[in-house]
Backbone and ligand atoms as CSV (ligand in chain L), in Angstrom:
chain,resi,resn,atom,element,x,y,z
A,1,MET,N,N,24.230,12.869,-9.381
A,1,MET,CA,C,24.815,11.508,-9.345
A,1,MET,C,C,26.049,11.469,-8.247
A,2,LEU,N,N,26.121,10.532,-7.357
A,2,LEU,CA,C,27.256,10.389,-6.561
A,2,LEU,C,C,28.571,9.874,-7.164
A,3,LYS,N,N,29.673,10.611,-6.751
A,3,LYS,CA,C,30.822,10.294,-7.633
A,3,LYS,C,C,31.874,9.222,-6.846
A,4,LYS,N,N,31.911,9.511,-5.417
A,4,LYS,CA,C,32.761,8.637,-4.797
A,4,LYS,C,C,32.486,8.872,-3.315
A,5,ILE,N,N,33.093,8.266,-2.355
A,5,ILE,CA,C,33.026,8.673,-0.966
A,5,ILE,C,C,34.171,9.616,-0.720
A,6,ASP,N,N,33.879,10.780,-0.527
A,6,ASP,CA,C,34.530,11.898,-0.392
A,6,ASP,C,C,35.393,11.739,1.021
A,7,HIS,N,N,34.789,11.541,2.092
A,7,HIS,CA,C,35.460,11.462,3.395
A,7,HIS,C,C,34.632,10.561,4.442
A,8,LEU,N,N,35.210,10.305,5.528
A,8,LEU,CA,C,34.550,9.602,6.473
A,8,LEU,C,C,34.862,10.575,7.796
A,9,GLY,N,N,33.899,11.021,8.322
A,9,GLY,CA,C,33.937,11.898,9.648
A,9,GLY,C,C,33.827,11.155,10.786
A,10,ILE,N,N,34.954,11.378,11.601
A,10,ILE,CA,C,35.099,10.464,12.814
A,10,ILE,C,C,35.125,11.445,14.063
A,11,ALA,N,N,34.232,11.354,15.030
A,11,ALA,CA,C,34.189,12.156,16.167
A,11,ALA,C,C,35.318,11.810,17.181
A,12,VAL,N,N,35.813,12.813,17.659
A,12,VAL,CA,C,37.173,12.582,18.657
A,12,VAL,C,C,36.927,13.837,19.944
A,13,HIS,N,N,37.297,13.422,21.119
A,13,HIS,CA,C,37.381,14.279,21.986
A,13,HIS,C,C,38.456,15.419,21.715
A,14,SER,N,N,39.583,14.879,21.304
A,14,SER,CA,C,40.579,15.734,20.990
A,14,SER,C,C,41.458,15.374,19.761
A,15,ILE,N,N,41.646,16.252,18.928
A,15,ILE,CA,C,42.252,16.205,17.745
A,15,ILE,C,C,43.678,15.910,17.996
A,16,THR,N,N,44.285,16.501,19.005
A,16,THR,CA,C,45.642,16.475,19.478
A,16,THR,C,C,46.118,14.997,19.757
A,17,GLU,N,N,45.084,14.538,20.692
A,17,GLU,CA,C,45.441,13.096,20.996
A,17,GLU,C,C,45.094,12.237,20.011
A,18,ALA,N,N,43.979,12.224,19.209
A,18,ALA,CA,C,43.707,11.376,18.158
A,18,ALA,C,C,44.681,11.535,17.081
A,19,ARG,N,N,45.358,12.536,16.786
A,19,ARG,CA,C,46.288,12.616,15.719
A,19,ARG,C,C,47.306,11.672,15.818
A,20,THR,N,N,47.956,11.196,16.847
A,20,THR,CA,C,48.860,10.271,17.204
A,20,THR,C,C,48.528,8.874,16.682
A,21,PHE,N,N,47.309,8.461,16.780
A,21,PHE,CA,C,46.927,7.127,16.216
A,21,PHE,C,C,47.162,7.286,14.691
A,22,TYR,N,N,46.458,8.255,14.153
A,22,TYR,CA,C,46.341,8.439,12.533
A,22,TYR,C,C,47.769,8.595,11.996
A,23,GLU,N,N,48.637,9.251,12.742
A,23,GLU,CA,C,49.936,9.613,12.218
A,23,GLU,C,C,50.886,8.384,12.606
A,24,ASP,N,N,51.041,8.195,13.724
A,24,ASP,CA,C,52.071,7.207,14.162
A,24,ASP,C,C,51.743,5.712,13.818
A,25,ILE,N,N,50.615,5.298,14.221
A,25,ILE,CA,C,50.063,3.877,13.924
A,25,ILE,C,C,49.649,3.745,12.560
A,26,LEU,N,N,48.722,4.580,11.779
A,26,LEU,CA,C,48.410,4.387,10.419
A,26,LEU,C,C,49.287,4.976,9.476
A,27,GLY,N,N,50.142,5.890,9.965
A,27,GLY,CA,C,51.060,6.533,8.998
A,27,GLY,C,C,50.621,7.563,8.063
A,28,LEU,N,N,49.594,8.000,8.415
A,28,LEU,CA,C,48.935,9.069,7.533
A,28,LEU,C,C,49.362,10.266,7.811
A,29,VAL,N,N,49.136,11.309,6.895
A,29,VAL,CA,C,49.730,12.687,6.995
A,29,VAL,C,C,48.664,13.680,7.158
A,30,CYS,N,N,48.521,14.543,8.023
A,30,CYS,CA,C,47.553,15.552,8.385
A,30,CYS,C,C,47.709,16.508,7.116
A,31,GLU,N,N,46.734,16.821,6.358
A,31,GLU,CA,C,46.861,17.947,5.389
A,31,GLU,C,C,46.600,19.178,5.928
A,32,LYS,N,N,45.532,19.452,6.752
A,32,LYS,CA,C,45.292,20.618,7.300
A,32,LYS,C,C,44.296,20.461,8.404
A,33,GLU,N,N,44.394,21.528,9.285
A,33,GLU,CA,C,43.257,21.696,10.368
A,33,GLU,C,C,42.627,22.807,10.007
A,34,GLU,N,N,41.362,22.797,10.396
A,34,GLU,CA,C,40.365,23.909,10.130
A,34,GLU,C,C,39.526,23.939,11.006
A,35,GLU,N,N,38.979,25.324,11.435
A,35,GLU,CA,C,37.974,25.375,12.432
A,35,GLU,C,C,36.671,25.946,11.631
A,36,ILE,N,N,35.501,25.210,11.916
A,36,ILE,CA,C,34.251,25.769,11.178
A,36,ILE,C,C,33.371,26.157,12.239
A,37,SER,N,N,33.536,27.551,12.458
A,37,SER,CA,C,32.875,28.218,13.627
A,37,SER,C,C,31.337,28.077,13.608
A,38,SER,N,N,30.774,28.017,12.261
A,38,SER,CA,C,29.130,27.956,12.313
A,38,SER,C,C,28.869,26.494,12.898
A,39,GLN,N,N,29.646,25.500,12.623
A,39,GLN,CA,C,29.326,24.225,13.171
A,39,GLN,C,C,29.869,23.843,14.571
A,40,LYS,N,N,30.658,24.893,15.117
A,40,LYS,CA,C,31.198,24.618,16.347
A,40,LYS,C,C,32.240,23.349,16.324
A,41,VAL,N,N,32.888,23.272,15.385
A,41,VAL,CA,C,33.947,22.055,15.404
A,41,VAL,C,C,35.260,22.560,14.794
A,42,LYS,N,N,36.278,21.794,15.366
A,42,LYS,CA,C,37.562,21.727,14.737
A,42,LYS,C,C,37.662,20.571,13.897
A,43,THR,N,N,38.404,20.640,12.689
A,43,THR,CA,C,38.469,19.589,11.808
A,43,THR,C,C,40.066,19.266,11.618
A,44,ALA,N,N,40.421,18.046,11.211
A,44,ALA,CA,C,41.678,17.737,10.732
A,44,ALA,C,C,41.481,16.677,9.737
A,45,PHE,N,N,42.211,16.919,8.526
A,45,PHE,CA,C,42.031,16.124,7.216
A,45,PHE,C,C,43.190,15.362,6.803
A,46,PHE,N,N,43.019,13.907,6.725
A,46,PHE,CA,C,44.097,13.135,6.433
A,46,PHE,C,C,43.773,12.568,4.986
A,47,LEU,N,N,44.774,12.677,4.023
A,47,LEU,CA,C,44.391,12.042,2.669
A,47,LEU,C,C,44.796,10.590,2.787
A,48,LEU,N,N,43.898,9.599,2.223
A,48,LEU,CA,C,44.201,8.349,1.898
A,48,LEU,C,C,43.603,7.929,0.680
A,49,GLY,N,N,44.386,7.710,-0.494
A,49,GLY,CA,C,44.012,7.605,-1.815
A,49,GLY,C,C,43.229,8.695,-2.187
A,50,GLU,N,N,41.974,8.467,-2.656
A,50,GLU,CA,C,40.911,9.437,-3.051
A,50,GLU,C,C,40.108,9.789,-1.874
A,51,THR,N,N,40.275,9.405,-0.639
A,51,THR,CA,C,39.210,9.683,0.269
A,51,THR,C,C,40.051,10.308,1.413
A,52,HIS,N,N,39.346,11.026,2.178
A,52,HIS,CA,C,39.821,11.668,3.202
A,52,HIS,C,C,39.243,11.176,4.583
A,53,ILE,N,N,40.080,11.170,5.694
A,53,ILE,CA,C,39.516,10.780,7.050
A,53,ILE,C,C,39.501,12.261,7.609
A,54,GLU,N,N,38.219,12.668,8.151
A,54,GLU,CA,C,38.025,13.977,8.740
A,54,GLU,C,C,37.784,13.735,10.271
A,55,LEU,N,N,38.733,14.264,11.277
A,55,LEU,CA,C,38.451,14.125,12.508
A,55,LEU,C,C,37.712,15.360,13.003
A,56,LEU,N,N,36.670,15.179,13.758
A,56,LEU,CA,C,35.914,16.337,14.258
A,56,LEU,C,C,35.987,16.374,15.797
A,57,GLU,N,N,36.331,17.542,16.210
A,57,GLU,CA,C,36.530,17.670,17.685
A,57,GLU,C,C,35.544,19.013,17.988
A,58,PRO,N,N,34.688,18.877,19.056
A,58,PRO,CA,C,33.720,20.072,19.425
A,58,PRO,C,C,34.539,21.073,19.917
A,59,THR,N,N,34.191,22.387,19.551
A,59,THR,CA,C,34.823,23.497,20.070
A,59,THR,C,C,33.858,24.441,21.225
A,60,SER,N,N,32.757,23.487,21.392
A,60,SER,CA,C,31.881,24.303,22.461
A,60,SER,C,C,31.065,22.996,22.924
A,61,ASP,N,N,30.393,23.264,24.098
A,61,ASP,CA,C,29.426,22.291,24.696
A,61,ASP,C,C,28.202,21.885,24.024
A,62,ASP,N,N,27.746,22.955,23.360
A,62,ASP,CA,C,26.573,22.838,22.454
A,62,ASP,C,C,26.748,22.513,21.125
A,63,SER,N,N,28.135,22.082,20.623
A,63,SER,CA,C,28.384,21.677,19.359
A,63,SER,C,C,27.599,20.273,19.237
A,64,PRO,N,N,27.086,20.259,17.975
A,64,PRO,CA,C,26.471,18.962,17.432
A,64,PRO,C,C,27.524,17.687,17.698
A,65,ILE,N,N,28.905,17.916,17.650
A,65,ILE,CA,C,29.763,16.750,18.009
A,65,ILE,C,C,29.839,16.633,19.300
A,66,ALA,N,N,29.748,17.561,20.267
A,66,ALA,CA,C,29.665,17.306,21.629
A,66,ALA,C,C,28.531,16.432,22.096
A,67,LYS,N,N,27.466,16.794,21.492
A,67,LYS,CA,C,26.276,16.015,21.774
A,67,LYS,C,C,26.344,14.460,21.382
A,68,PHE,N,N,26.868,14.373,20.194
A,68,PHE,CA,C,27.248,13.092,19.629
A,68,PHE,C,C,28.110,12.173,20.545
A,69,LEU,N,N,29.213,12.911,20.929
A,69,LEU,CA,C,30.437,12.147,21.802
A,69,LEU,C,C,29.616,11.734,23.170
A,70,GLU,N,N,28.643,12.647,23.589
A,70,GLU,CA,C,28.095,12.313,24.870
A,70,GLU,C,C,27.098,11.150,24.851
A,71,SER,N,N,26.362,11.130,23.632
A,71,SER,CA,C,25.472,10.019,23.694
A,71,SER,C,C,26.104,8.840,23.060
A,72,ARG,N,N,26.972,8.759,22.155
A,72,ARG,CA,C,27.644,7.616,21.523
A,72,ARG,C,C,29.037,7.279,21.725
A,73,GLY,N,N,29.863,8.407,22.020
A,73,GLY,CA,C,31.237,8.281,22.366
A,73,GLY,C,C,31.877,8.510,21.043
A,74,GLU,N,N,33.220,8.332,21.092
A,74,GLU,CA,C,34.112,8.464,20.019
A,74,GLU,C,C,33.742,7.511,18.889
A,75,GLY,N,N,33.913,7.862,17.647
A,75,GLY,CA,C,33.755,6.778,16.569
A,75,GLY,C,C,33.211,7.545,15.298
A,76,LEU,N,N,32.866,6.660,14.254
A,76,LEU,CA,C,32.114,7.104,13.041
A,76,LEU,C,C,31.104,8.002,13.184
A,77,HIS,N,N,31.105,9.192,12.586
A,77,HIS,CA,C,30.068,10.209,12.715
A,77,HIS,C,C,29.402,10.180,11.380
A,78,HIS,N,N,29.997,10.391,10.562
A,78,HIS,CA,C,29.183,10.434,9.130
A,78,HIS,C,C,30.071,9.876,8.048
A,79,VAL,N,N,29.232,9.654,6.779
A,79,VAL,CA,C,29.892,9.241,5.679
A,79,VAL,C,C,29.584,10.230,4.588
A,80,ALA,N,N,30.673,10.892,3.926
A,80,ALA,CA,C,30.363,11.885,2.918
A,80,ALA,C,C,30.348,11.412,1.472
A,81,TYR,N,N,29.296,11.701,0.754
A,81,TYR,CA,C,29.424,11.396,-0.584
A,81,TYR,C,C,29.688,12.527,-1.455
A,82,ARG,N,N,30.589,12.524,-2.542
A,82,ARG,CA,C,30.941,13.510,-3.548
A,82,ARG,C,C,29.676,13.543,-4.340
A,83,CYS,N,N,29.297,14.819,-4.707
A,83,CYS,CA,C,28.331,14.961,-5.818
A,83,CYS,C,C,28.592,16.161,-6.688
A,84,ASP,N,N,28.036,16.184,-7.781
A,84,ASP,CA,C,28.332,17.273,-8.847
A,84,ASP,C,C,27.379,18.540,-8.438
A,85,ASP,N,N,26.194,18.079,-7.784
A,85,ASP,CA,C,25.346,19.195,-7.472
A,85,ASP,C,C,24.512,18.849,-6.307
A,86,VAL,N,N,25.134,19.541,-5.016
A,86,VAL,CA,C,24.347,19.073,-3.771
A,86,VAL,C,C,23.117,19.467,-3.447
A,87,SER,N,N,22.654,20.582,-4.134
A,87,SER,CA,C,21.255,20.942,-4.287
A,87,SER,C,C,20.274,20.213,-4.795
A,88,LYS,N,N,20.686,19.456,-6.032
A,88,LYS,CA,C,20.035,18.698,-6.849
A,88,LYS,C,C,19.852,17.194,-6.167
A,89,GLN,N,N,20.899,16.948,-5.484
A,89,GLN,CA,C,21.087,15.638,-4.905
A,89,GLN,C,C,19.985,15.674,-3.505
A,90,LEU,N,N,20.082,16.702,-2.855
A,90,LEU,CA,C,19.112,16.716,-1.893
A,90,LEU,C,C,17.525,16.865,-2.253
A,91,GLU,N,N,17.426,17.517,-3.449
A,91,GLU,CA,C,15.897,17.602,-3.893
A,91,GLU,C,C,15.563,16.280,-4.351
A,92,GLN,N,N,16.387,15.506,-4.891
A,92,GLN,CA,C,15.983,14.080,-5.303
A,92,GLN,C,C,15.822,13.278,-4.078
A,93,ALA,N,N,16.645,13.256,-3.128
A,93,ALA,CA,C,16.351,12.691,-1.803
A,93,ALA,C,C,15.013,12.740,-1.183
A,94,LYS,N,N,14.637,14.160,-1.053
A,94,LYS,CA,C,13.538,14.577,-0.593
A,94,LYS,C,C,12.371,14.167,-1.178
A,95,GLU,N,N,12.357,14.335,-2.475
A,95,GLU,CA,C,11.219,13.941,-3.548
A,95,GLU,C,C,10.916,12.413,-3.078
A,96,LYS,N,N,11.981,11.574,-2.915
A,96,LYS,CA,C,11.720,10.104,-2.662
A,96,LYS,C,C,11.416,9.907,-0.989
A,97,GLY,N,N,11.050,10.921,-0.387
A,97,GLY,CA,C,10.614,10.646,0.880
A,97,GLY,C,C,11.713,10.737,1.976
A,98,CYS,N,N,13.057,11.155,1.635
A,98,CYS,CA,C,14.091,11.119,2.832
A,98,CYS,C,C,13.862,12.495,3.417
A,99,ARG,N,N,14.193,12.228,4.866
A,99,ARG,CA,C,14.165,13.372,5.690
A,99,ARG,C,C,15.407,14.022,5.552
A,100,LEU,N,N,15.551,15.381,5.653
A,100,LEU,CA,C,16.847,16.117,5.479
A,100,LEU,C,C,16.981,17.080,6.741
A,101,ILE,N,N,18.520,17.079,7.097
A,101,ILE,CA,C,18.701,18.008,8.200
A,101,ILE,C,C,18.818,19.513,7.580
A,102,HIS,N,N,19.459,19.509,6.625
A,102,HIS,CA,C,19.503,20.755,5.824
A,102,HIS,C,C,18.752,20.873,4.471
A,103,GLU,N,N,18.026,21.757,4.371
A,103,GLU,CA,C,17.202,21.809,3.152
A,103,GLU,C,C,18.149,22.565,2.003
A,104,ILE,N,N,18.980,23.279,2.341
A,104,ILE,CA,C,19.812,24.085,1.725
A,104,ILE,C,C,21.231,23.819,2.085
A,105,PRO,N,N,22.231,23.740,1.152
A,105,PRO,CA,C,23.570,23.339,1.466
A,105,PRO,C,C,24.298,24.743,2.221
A,106,PHE,N,N,25.180,24.351,3.084
A,106,PHE,CA,C,25.969,25.401,3.651
A,106,PHE,C,C,27.562,25.188,3.329
A,107,THR,N,N,28.267,26.193,3.522
A,107,THR,CA,C,29.873,26.039,3.353
A,107,THR,C,C,30.519,25.453,4.620
A,108,GLY,N,N,31.223,24.245,4.107
A,108,GLY,CA,C,31.730,23.587,5.153
A,108,GLY,C,C,33.197,23.526,5.001
A,109,ALA,N,N,34.034,22.721,5.452
A,109,ALA,CA,C,35.467,22.652,5.595
A,109,ALA,C,C,35.990,22.531,3.951
A,110,GLY,N,N,37.037,23.253,3.615
A,110,GLY,CA,C,37.568,23.518,2.425
A,110,GLY,C,C,36.618,24.142,1.452
A,111,ASN,N,N,35.774,24.859,1.833
A,111,ASN,CA,C,34.789,25.581,1.237
A,111,ASN,C,C,33.960,24.857,0.254
A,112,LYS,N,N,33.711,23.737,0.647
A,112,LYS,CA,C,32.817,22.776,-0.058
A,112,LYS,C,C,31.313,23.215,0.409
A,113,GLN,N,N,30.469,22.893,-0.612
A,113,GLN,CA,C,29.005,22.995,-0.240
A,113,GLN,C,C,28.451,21.568,0.269
A,114,VAL,N,N,28.067,21.741,1.533
A,114,VAL,CA,C,27.676,20.397,2.196
A,114,VAL,C,C,26.300,20.456,2.848
A,115,ALA,N,N,25.528,19.304,2.934
A,115,ALA,CA,C,24.318,19.142,3.628
A,115,ALA,C,C,24.145,17.782,3.981
A,116,PHE,N,N,23.360,17.645,5.145
A,116,PHE,CA,C,23.282,16.276,5.679
A,116,PHE,C,C,21.946,15.641,5.590
A,117,LEU,N,N,21.929,14.381,5.440
A,117,LEU,CA,C,20.391,13.741,5.467
A,117,LEU,C,C,20.150,13.400,6.897
A,118,HIS,N,N,19.010,13.158,7.174
A,118,HIS,CA,C,18.780,12.781,8.603
A,118,HIS,C,C,18.981,11.302,8.871
A,119,PRO,N,N,19.587,10.939,9.871
A,119,PRO,CA,C,19.964,9.531,10.156
A,119,PRO,C,C,18.748,8.631,10.311
A,120,ARG,N,N,17.524,9.179,10.750
A,120,ARG,CA,C,16.376,8.401,10.775
A,120,ARG,C,C,16.018,7.829,9.270
A,121,SER,N,N,16.497,8.400,8.397
A,121,SER,CA,C,16.054,8.197,6.830
A,121,SER,C,C,17.348,7.237,6.379
A,122,SER,N,N,18.454,7.392,6.941
A,122,SER,CA,C,19.609,6.531,6.591
A,122,SER,C,C,20.179,5.445,7.299
A,123,HIS,N,N,19.172,4.877,8.214
A,123,HIS,CA,C,19.265,3.557,8.949
A,123,HIS,C,C,20.550,3.855,9.855
A,124,GLY,N,N,20.616,5.128,10.510
A,124,GLY,CA,C,21.361,5.283,11.746
A,124,GLY,C,C,22.650,5.939,11.402
A,125,LEU,N,N,23.041,5.823,10.093
A,125,LEU,CA,C,24.334,6.596,9.753
A,125,LEU,C,C,24.022,7.879,9.189
A,126,LEU,N,N,24.745,8.976,9.829
A,126,LEU,CA,C,24.573,10.335,9.349
A,126,LEU,C,C,25.244,10.380,7.889
A,127,THR,N,N,24.492,10.952,7.014
A,127,THR,CA,C,24.963,11.007,5.581
A,127,THR,C,C,25.115,12.233,5.156
A,128,GLU,N,N,26.193,12.601,4.515
A,128,GLU,CA,C,26.503,13.995,4.016
A,128,GLU,C,C,26.663,14.098,2.467
A,129,PHE,N,N,26.174,14.944,1.849
A,129,PHE,CA,C,26.424,15.128,0.449
A,129,PHE,C,C,27.469,16.303,0.577
A,130,CYS,N,N,28.523,16.318,-0.322
A,130,CYS,CA,C,29.404,17.405,-0.724
A,130,CYS,C,C,29.778,17.550,-1.700
A,131,SER,N,N,30.063,19.005,-2.241
A,131,SER,CA,C,30.687,19.214,-3.591
A,131,SER,C,C,32.296,19.125,-3.574
A,132,GLU,N,N,32.873,19.299,-4.733
A,132,GLU,CA,C,34.343,19.362,-4.834
A,132,GLU,C,C,34.866,20.346,-3.964
A,133,GLU,N,N,36.098,20.367,-3.334
A,133,GLU,CA,C,36.721,21.518,-2.738
A,133,GLU,C,C,36.781,22.770,-3.557
A,134,GLN,N,N,36.355,23.920,-3.095
A,134,GLN,CA,C,36.496,25.168,-3.711
A,134,GLN,C,C,37.739,25.999,-3.376
A,135,THR,N,N,38.498,26.349,-4.142
A,135,THR,CA,C,39.445,27.153,-3.554
A,135,THR,C,C,39.604,28.596,-4.079
L,1,ZN,ZN,ZN,32.129,15.825,6.621
């Protein structure tokens, strides 16, 4: 079962440049920056209430984020839903005919278990399931 919106992922060309907007204009505080080498992205997390804003910057030209920026430009990249059991959530979605990008969850930012559904099955918005942060 889904618990809440965990975070919104926003693709940017440069976290350094984009931080100014989130910090100076919106007044949010950056909790941490983290590089996820397996996904070829750098991330920055801002907490707002119970939800995070995750900025995503590509670290390589063949990063999925680089491809997204090329075709769609900066903006909302994905919505992440917190769930108890990512594998089970994926299984249920698949059983109901949903296309998955990841059949098996992988370790993402904050050591969370994460997996993405295919945007063709989610009406154009990339959808992520993620677990609670593991410390
Ligand atoms: Zn995410």
